[in-house]
KERO-913906 format. One line per field, with one value per residue (C-alpha): chain; x, y negated, z negated; residue in three letters; residue number from 0. Coordinates in steps of 0.2 Angstrom, whole numbers, plus 5000, padded with zeros to 4 digits. Layout:
BEGIN
cadena: A;...
X: X;...
Y: Y;...
Z: Z;...
residuo: ALA;...
num: NUM;...
This chain:
BEGIN
cadena: A;A;A;A;A;A;A;A;A;A;A;A;A;A;A;A;A;A;A;A;A;A;A;A;A;A;A;A;A;A;A;A;A;A;A;A;A;A;A;A;A;A;A;A;A;A;A;A;A;A;A;A;A;A;A;A;A;A;A;A;A;A;A;A;A;A;A;A;A;A;A;A
X: 4023;4033;4048;4037;4024;4038;4045;4029;4026;4044;4041;4024;4033;4046;4034;4024;4040;4044;4027;4027;4044;4038;4023;4032;4044;4029;4020;4036;4037;4019;4021;4037;4027;4013;4026;4034;4017;4011;4027;4026;4007;4013;4027;4017;4002;4008;4012;3994;3987;3997;3992;3973;3975;3983;3970;3956;3966;3966;3947;3944;3955;3945;3929;3936;3942;3925;3916;3927;3923;3904;3905;3914
Y: 5762;5778;5783;5796;5783;5771;5786;5790;5771;5770;5787;5780;5763;5773;5784;5768;5760;5774;5776;5757;5758;5772;5763;5748;5758;5767;5750;5742;5757;5755;5737;5738;5749;5739;5724;5734;5740;5721;5716;5729;5723;5705;5710;5721;5709;5697;5712;5719;5701;5700;5718;5714;5697;5706;5719;5706;5696;5712;5715;5698;5698;5715;5706;5691;5703;5711;5694;5689;5705;5702;5683;5689
Z: 5515;5512;5523;5532;5537;5544;5553;5561;5566;5573;5583;5590;5595;5603;5613;5618;5625;5635;5641;5646;5654;5665;5670;5674;5685;5694;5697;5704;5716;5721;5723;5734;5745;5747;5750;5763;5772;5772;5780;5794;5797;5799;5810;5821;5822;5836;5847;5843;5848;5864;5869;5867;5876;5891;5890;5891;5905;5916;5913;5918;5933;5938;5937;5947;5960;5961;5961;5976;5985;5983;5988;6004
residuo: MET;SER;ASP;GLN;GLN;LEU;GLU;MET;ILE;LEU;LYS;ALA;LEU;SER;GLU;PHE;LYS;ASN;ASN;PHE;ASP;ASP;PHE;LYS;LYS;GLU;ASN;LYS;GLU;HIS;LEU;THR;ARG;ILE;GLU;GLU;THR;VAL;LEU;ARG;VAL;GLU;GLU;SER;GLN;PRO;ASP;ASP;ILE;LYS;ALA;MET;LEU;GLU;THR;ILE;ASN;ARG;LYS;LEU;GLU;ASP;ARG;ASP;TYR;GLU;LEU;GLN;ALA;LEU;ASN;ASN
num: 0;1;2;3;4;5;6;7;8;9;10;11;12;13;14;15;16;17;18;19;20;21;22;23;24;25;26;27;28;29;30;31;32;33;34;35;36;37;38;39;40;41;42;43;44;45;46;47;48;49;50;51;52;53;54;55;56;57;58;59;60;61;62;63;64;65;66;67;68;69;70;71
């Protein structure tokens, strides 16, 4: 192989390494954002469930009061 061919291969490998490093950095940032989102969802989930159960409870109590009024 000539020196020119070796230089071309070295340049291509160097560009590939830079592109791969950029790719890794971008993916790490994406994964970090995804992980943060998942953690936020996991943290808020109990509050969401509690709010839904409280709403269901209020609706059931309202129905109980309606039934009691009809029975009296």
